C-alpha positions in Angstrom: 95.9 96.7 153.9 98.8 94.9 152.1 97.8 92.3 149.5 101.3 91.0 148.8 101.4 87.2 149.0 97.6 86.8 149.2 96.6 83.7 147.3 93.5 83.7 145.0 91.7 80.6 143.8 94.5 78.6 145.4 96.6 79.5 142.4 97.3 83.2 142.0 99.9 84.8 144.3 99.2 88.5 144.4 102.3 90.7 144.0 100.8 94.3 144.1 97.9 96.5 143.0 98.6 97.5 139.4 95.8 99.8 138.9 92.3 100.9 140.1 89.1 101.9 138.4 85.8 103.2 139.7 84.4 99.7 140.3 87.4 97.4 139.9 91.0 96.7 141.1 93.7 95.1 138.9 96.4 93.1 140.6 99.7 91.9 139.3 100.0 88.2 140.3 102.0 85.0 139.7 100.4 81.8 138.5 101.9 79.1 140.6 100.3 76.5 138.4 102.2 77.7 135.3 105.7 78.2 136.7 104.9 81.6 138.2 103.9 83.2 134.9 102.9 86.9 135.4 99.2 87.6 135.2 96.9 90.5 135.5 93.8 89.9 137.6 90.8 92.2 137.5 88.6 92.1 140.5 85.0 93.4 140.0 82.5 94.1 142.8 79.4 91.9 142.0 77.2 94.3 143.9 77.6 96.7 140.9 75.3 94.6 138.8 75.8 96.5 135.5 79.5 96.5 135.7 79.6 92.9 136.7 77.3 91.8 133.8 79.4 93.9 131.4 82.7 92.3 132.7 81.3 88.8 132.1 80.3 89.7 128.5 83.5 91.6 127.6 85.8 88.9 129.0 83.9 86.2 127.0 84.2 88.4 123.9 88.0 89.0 124.4 88.5 85.2 124.9 86.6 84.5 121.7 88.5 87.1 119.7 91.9 85.8 121.1 91.1 82.2 120.0 89.9 83.3 116.6 93.0 85.4 116.0 95.5 82.7 115.1 98.3 85.1 115.0 97.7 86.2 118.6 98.5 89.6 117.4 95.8 91.8 118.8 94.4 90.6 122.2 95.4 89.7 125.7 94.8 86.0 126.4 92.0 85.4 129.0 93.5 82.7 131.1 90.7 82.1 133.7 87.5 83.5 135.0 86.1 82.7 138.5 83.8 84.1 141.1 83.6 84.3 144.9 80.4 85.4 146.8 81.5 89.0 146.6 83.8 89.4 143.5 84.1 88.3 139.9 87.8 87.8 138.7 89.2 87.9 135.2 92.7 86.5 134.8 94.7 87.4 131.7 98.2 87.9 130.3 100.1 90.8 132.1 100.5 93.5 129.4 103.7 95.1 130.3 103.2 98.6 128.9 100.9 101.6 129.1 98.0 103.1 127.1 98.8 105.0 124.0 96.8 107.9 125.5 99.3 108.2 128.3 102.3 108.0 126.0 100.9 110.7 123.9 100.9 113.1 126.7 104.5 113.3 126.1 104.0 114.6 122.6 103.1 113.5 119.1 104.6 110.5 117.2 107.2 110.9 114.5 105.8 110.0 111.0 107.6 106.7 110.6 106.3 105.5 114.1 102.9 106.8 113.3 102.6 104.9 110.0 103.8 101.7 111.6 101.3 102.0 114.4 98.5 103.1 112.1 99.0 100.1 110.0 98.7 97.8 113.1 95.4 99.6 114.0 94.2 99.0 110.5 95.1 95.3 110.7 93.3 94.9 114.0 90.2 96.7 112.7 90.2 94.6 109.6 90.2 91.5 111.7 87.5 92.9 114.1 85.2 93.7 111.1 85.8 90.1 109.8 84.0 88.9 112.9 80.8 90.8 111.8 81.2 93.5 114.5 81.5 97.3 114.6 83.9 98.6 117.3 82.7 102.2 117.5 85.2 103.3 120.2 88.7 103.3 118.7 90.9 105.7 120.7 94.4 105.9 122.1 93.1 105.0 125.6 91.9 101.6 124.3 95.3 100.7 122.8 98.1 99.3 125.0 101.8 99.9 123.9 103.9 97.0 124.9 107.5 97.5 126.0 108.7 100.1 123.5 112.4 99.6 122.8 112.9 103.3 122.3 110.9 106.5 123.3 108.3 108.0 121.1 110.5 111.0 120.3 113.0 108.7 118.6 112.0 108.3 115.0 113.3 104.6 115.1 110.8 103.6 117.7 108.8 100.4 116.8 105.7 99.8 118.9 103.8 96.6 119.6 100.0 97.2 120.2 97.3 95.3 122.0 93.7 96.3 121.9 91.4 96.5 125.1 88.0 97.6 126.1 85.2 96.4 124.0 82.4 97.5 126.2 81.0 100.0 123.6 81.0 97.3 120.9 78.9 95.1 123.2 76.5 97.8 123.9 76.0 98.8 120.2 75.1 95.2 119.5 72.2 95.5 121.9 71.1 98.9 120.2 72.6 101.1 122.9 74.8 103.8 121.1 77.9 104.7 122.9 80.9 106.8 121.9 83.7 109.1 123.0 83.0 112.7 122.0 86.4 113.6 120.8 86.7 110.7 118.4 83.0 110.2 117.5 81.5 110.4 114.0 78.5 112.5 113.2 76.3 109.4 112.8 77.2 108.3 116.4 76.0 111.6 117.9 72.7 111.4 115.8 72.4 107.8 116.9 72.1 106.7 113.3 73.0 103.2 112.0 76.7 102.4 112.4 78.9 100.5 110.0 82.6 99.9 109.2 83.0 103.5 108.0 82.1 104.6 111.6 85.2 102.9 112.7 87.2 104.4 110.0 86.2 107.8 111.3 87.2 106.8 114.9 90.5 105.6 113.5 91.1 108.9 111.7 90.4 110.9 114.9 92.9 108.6 116.7 95.4 109.2 113.9 94.9 113.0 114.4 95.7 112.5 118.1 98.8 110.5 117.3 100.4 113.0 114.9 99.4 116.0 117.0 99.7 114.9 120.5 96.4 116.3 121.3 92.7 115.3 121.0 90.5 116.6 118.3 87.5 118.7 119.2 84.3 117.1 120.4 81.6 116.2 118.0 79.2 118.5 119.7 80.5 121.7 121.1 79.2 125.3 121.6 75.7 123.9 121.6 76.0 122.6 118.0 77.4 119.7 116.1 80.8 120.6 114.7 81.9 119.8 111.2 85.0 117.8 110.6 86.7 120.8 109.1 86.2 122.6 112.4 87.3 119.7 114.5 90.5 118.7 112.8 92.9 121.6 112.4 96.3 120.5 111.2 99.7 121.8 112.3 102.0 123.2 109.6 104.5 120.3 110.1 102.0 117.5 109.2 102.8 116.1 105.8 100.3 116.6 103.0 99.9 112.8 102.7 99.0 112.4 106.4 96.6 115.2 106.2 94.9 113.7 103.1 94.6 110.3 104.8 93.1 111.7 108.0 90.7 114.0 106.2 89.4 111.1 104.0 88.9 109.0 107.3 87.0 111.8 109.0 84.8 113.0 106.1 81.4 114.0 107.5 79.7 112.0 104.8 80.4 108.3 105.2 80.2 107.8 101.5 83.4 109.9 101.2 85.5 107.9 103.6 87.6 104.9 102.9 85.3 102.1 102.0 87.4 99.5 104.0 90.3 99.1 106.2 92.1 97.4 103.3 91.9 100.6 101.2 93.2 102.6 104.1 96.0 100.2 104.8 97.2 100.3 101.2 97.2 104.1 101.3 99.3 104.1 104.5 101.8 101.7 102.7 102.1 104.0 99.8 102.9 106.9 102.0 105.5 104.8 103.8 107.0 103.6 100.7 107.4 106.9 98.9 107.9 109.3 101.7 111.7 109.2 101.7 111.9 109.8 97.9 109.1 112.4 97.6 111.3 115.4 98.2 113.8 114.4 95.5 111.0 113.7 93.0 109.4 117.1 93.8 112.7 119.0 93.4 113.4 117.4 90.1 110.0 118.0 88.8 110.1 121.8 89.7 113.4 122.1 87.8 111.8 120.4 84.7 108.7 122.5 85.0 110.9 125.7 84.6 112.1 124.3 81.2 109.2 122.2 79.8 105.5 121.8 79.7 103.5 120.3 82.6 102.9 116.9 80.7 106.7 116.2 80.1 107.6 117.2 83.7 104.9 114.8 85.1 106.2 112.0 82.9 109.9 112.6 84.0 108.9 112.9 87.7 107.3 109.5 87.5 110.2 108.0 85.7 112.7 109.4 88.4 110.5 108.1 91.2 110.4 104.5 89.6 114.2 104.7 88.9 114.9 105.8 92.4 112.8 103.2 94.0 114.4 100.4 91.9 117.9 101.6 92.7 117.1 101.8 96.5 115.6 98.4 96.3 118.7 96.9 94.8 120.9 98.8 97.2 119.1 97.4 100.2 119.2 93.9 98.9 123.0 94.2 98.2 123.5 95.5 101.9 121.3 92.6 103.3 118.6 95.1 104.3 115.8 92.7 103.2 113.0 94.3 105.3 113.7 97.7 103.8 113.8 96.2 100.3 110.4 94.5 100.7 108.8 97.8 102.0 109.9 99.3 98.7 108.6 96.5 96.5 106.1 93.9 97.4 106.1 92.0 94.0 107.1 88.4 94.1 110.7 87.9 94.8 110.7 84.7 96.8 114.5 84.6 97.2 114.3 87.9 99.1 111.5 86.7 101.5 113.6 83.6 102.2 116.6 85.7 103.1 114.4 88.0 105.2 113.3 85.0 107.3 116.9 83.7 107.5 118.0 87.2 108.7 115.1 87.4 111.2 116.0 84.0 112.8 119.8 84.3 112.7 119.7 85.0 116.4 117.4 81.9 117.0 114.5 84.3 117.8 111.5 85.8 116.0 110.8 88.8 118.1 107.8 91.2 118.4 109.1 93.7 115.8 109.8 90.9 113.3 106.4 89.4 113.9 104.9 92.8 113.4 106.8 93.2 110.1 105.6 89.9 108.8 101.9 90.6 109.7 102.0 94.1 108.3 104.3 93.8 105.2 103.5 90.2 104.1 100.4 88.9 105.6 98.0 92.0 105.6 98.8 93.2 102.1 98.9 89.7 100.8 102.2 90.5 99.2 102.9 86.9 98.2 100.2 85.5 95.9 99.1 81.9 95.5 99.8 82.2 91.9 103.5 83.0 92.5 105.9 80.2 91.6 107.3 79.6 95.1 104.3 80.6 97.3 104.2 77.3 99.1 107.8 77.3 100.0 107.7 80.9 101.2 104.7 80.1 103.4 106.4 77.0 104.7 109.6 78.9 105.7 107.5 81.6 107.6 105.5 78.8 109.3 108.7 77.2 110.5 110.2 80.5 111.7 107.1 80.9 113.9 107.1 77.3 115.2 110.8 77.1 115.8 111.7 80.6 117.0 108.7 82.8 118.0 109.6 84.6 121.2 108.0 88.0 121.2 109.3 89.3 124.5 112.3 88.3 126.5 113.6 89.6 129.8 117.2 90.5 130.6 118.6 87.6 132.4 122.1 88.9 132.7 121.7 89.6 136.5 120.1 86.2 137.3 121.8 83.3 138.8 122.1 80.1 136.7 119.2 78.4 138.6 117.1 81.6 138.2 117.9 81.6 134.5 116.9 78.0 134.2 113.6 78.6 136.1 112.9 81.6 133.8 113.6 79.6 130.7 111.2 76.9 131.9 108.4 79.3 132.5 109.0 81.1 129.2 109.0 78.0 127.1 105.7 76.8 128.9 104.0 80.1 128.2 105.2 80.4 124.6 104.5 76.9 123.4 100.8 77.4 122.5 101.6 80.8 121.0 104.2 79.4 118.7 102.1 76.6 117.5 99.0 78.9 117.1 101.1 81.5 115.3 102.5 78.9 112.8 99.2 77.2 112.2 97.8 79.6 109.6 101.1 79.7 107.7 101.3 75.9 107.5 97.8 76.0 106.1 98.9 78.6 103.4 101.9 76.4 102.6 99.7 73.5 101.8 97.7 75.6 99.3 100.9 76.1 97.2 101.2 73.7 94.3 105.0 74.0 94.4 105.3 72.5 97.9 103.4 69.4 97.1 105.3 68.9 93.8 108.8 70.1 94.6 109.1 69.4 98.3 106.9 66.4 99.2 108.6 65.8 102.5 108.0 69.4 103.6 104.3 69.0 102.4 104.0 65.9 104.6 105.4 67.7 107.6 103.3 70.8 107.0 100.2 68.6 107.0 101.1 66.9 110.3 102.1 70.3 112.0 98.9 71.8 110.7 96.9 69.0 112.3 98.7 69.6 115.6 98.1 73.3 115.5 94.4 72.6 114.7 94.2 70.4 117.9 95.7 73.2 120.0 93.3 75.7 118.6 90.2 73.5 119.0 90.7 71.5 122.1 89.6 74.1 124.8 86.4 74.9 122.9 85.6 71.3 122.2 86.3 70.2 125.8 84.0 73.1 127.0 81.2 72.1 124.5 81.7 68.4 125.0 82.4 67.7 121.3 85.8 66.2 121.7 84.8 62.7 120.6 86.7 59.6 120.6 87.3 59.9 116.8 88.9 63.4 117.5 91.4 61.9 120.0 92.1 58.8 117.9 92.9 60.9 114.9 95.0 63.2 117.1 97.0 60.4 118.4 97.8 59.2 114.9 99.2 62.7 114.1 101.3 62.6 117.3 102.7 59.3 116.2 103.5 60.8 112.8 105.1 63.7 114.5 107.3 61.4 116.5 109.0 60.4 113.3 110.8 63.7 113.5 112.3 63.2 116.9 115.5 62.0 115.2 115.5 65.0 112.8 119.1 66.0 111.9 118.2 69.7 112.5 118.5 69.9 116.3 116.1 72.8 116.6 113.3 70.9 114.8 114.1 67.7 116.9 113.9 69.6 120.2 110.7 71.3 119.2 109.1 68.1 118.2 110.1 66.6 121.6 108.7 69.6 123.4 105.4 69.4 121.8 105.1 65.7 122.2 105.9 66.0 125.9 103.4 68.6 126.4 100.6 66.8 124.7 101.2 63.6 126.6 101.5 65.5 129.9 98.2 67.4 129.3 96.2 64.8 127.5 97.4 61.3 128.5 94.3 60.6 130.5 92.1 61.7 127.6 94.0 59.5 125.2 93.6 56.6 127.6 89.9 57.2 127.9 89.6 57.1 124.0 91.5 53.8 123.5 95.2 54.7 123.3 97.1 52.1 125.4 99.9 53.1 127.9 102.5 51.3 125.8 102.1 53.6 122.8 102.5 56.7 125.0 105.5 55.2 126.9 107.2 54.3 123.6 107.2 57.9 122.6 108.5 59.0 125.9 111.3 56.5 125.7 112.2 57.7 122.3 112.4 61.3 123.5 114.7 60.2 126.4 117.0 58.4 124.1 117.3 61.3 121.8 117.6 64.2 124.3 119.7 62.6 127.0 122.9 60.5 126.6 124.7 59.5 129.8 122.4 61.7 131.9 123.5 64.7 129.9 121.6 66.7 127.2 122.8 65.4 123.8 122.1 68.5 121.7 125.2 70.5 120.6 123.2 73.5 119.3 123.0 76.1 122.0 119.5 77.1 121.3 118.3 73.5 121.2 120.1 72.8 124.5 118.4 75.8 126.2 115.0 74.4 125.1 115.8 70.9 126.3 116.8 72.3 129.7 113.1 73.3 130.2 112.0 69.6 129.8 110.8 67.7 132.9 110.4 64.2 131.4 110.0 62.6 134.8 107.0 64.8 135.7 105.5 63.8 132.3 106.1 60.1 133.0 104.5 60.5 136.5 101.3 62.0 134.9 101.2 59.1 132.4 101.5 56.5 135.2 98.7 58.2 137.1 96.6 58.2 134.0 96.9 54.4 133.9 97.2 53.8 137.6 94.2 51.4 137.8 95.3 49.0 135.1 
């Protein structure tokens, strides 16, 4: 029976069946209450009690994790959960991609792609451990690869990963041990106590699959428990460094594994940084060894490595390859970080690959320290890049008509607004911790404080409304921040101005009734709307000359916002 066009919850228009499981169906659908944003809707038969209960627990956990992860780097967003008499539905962001397990069927990853992906997995697991949980089922099938720009066989491929399926983590929390045999640690089979080192083993087994294109052997085979030495046999083409990292991850004795994801991440970075110069260093060392003692050769090899790295760093900077320069040297060079951000946003967009680079090369290794002279300014520039330009994925609109492009732009801006503000939130917070920002850039410090408060509102409001803790004081304080933000409507930088207008319109549209209930008069909200109209429109036309600012302003519907405001105060 065709499901195309069927409407669920009076809101979601079904497009097609995107997948099936043993007890569930996943639909691709359009959210008609969000400018037809694309959603994935999982339908679970409630007669399957165990699956139904697990779906409720897992969707609640994913929602919690998504809201905790301020960078929105790791999880799909759970938009909505609802039930009918027969089914339970979970609505989330539509992940346009496929599982890493499916992709590896085509063959192993090249080393460069592997290291980039392994670092993302490390960053995710560090975050997950930070919530006090053990995952215990990391494997390629639980990793979604989103819109790869190139194929896996291309060594230039950069993959964006999302993480799914936390059923085993939930079961483990209740004392029920679960695992996948090919990726399991010995303690999982023995049903011993699990900790972070168990996840590091699972990650090592996953890394093995990534570089070989095949699964490792099961933890229990031929009627006995296998040792890691038996399970993980390496092909000759696998580099010594990669073998060393995987072997340390999958040591049978947990005490011999990496102690934390941080330690594993740093080791991956070292391999990435030095892999391209290792052969030169090795060759030179062999030549020296033929003429001198081992001590002298070691000294000279290290000197060459250091010299080569410095020369490559300077060459990349001179060519404007700031990302490559930072990979070689993470020491504080704030001017290079500033140039990197300018380079990333020169096309008026901070895309998924650039977001991934910032997370893995700047945030995760904490490469800019609070003690650095320009820490606050660097953090502020990164925060602004996310707030102004963050747009991880974008469709090709070249074949669309002008009206279709406008509709797409409106839908995309609506979807991205919360993501932009949430992604910038933690960077504004870091910026305020920099002594240099308060001292040397007081205006930037003031703006960072206002935008941080707006970001905190976005991050807290859904939870507070659900808990009933959104007090009058909360909305009064928030309105004060909105009024402070409105000072930037006339900002000379048109991109800043249009983003301020966009945020203010959104907040009045969504919360005008709440503001009214908590003592904000209609005149105060109308004043801001009028200010926006005067700035954005002149003679009925958009006033911005900057093309990017104009494209954002085209997504505004100020009349709809005014109508919502009038409805909020209709009985006055």
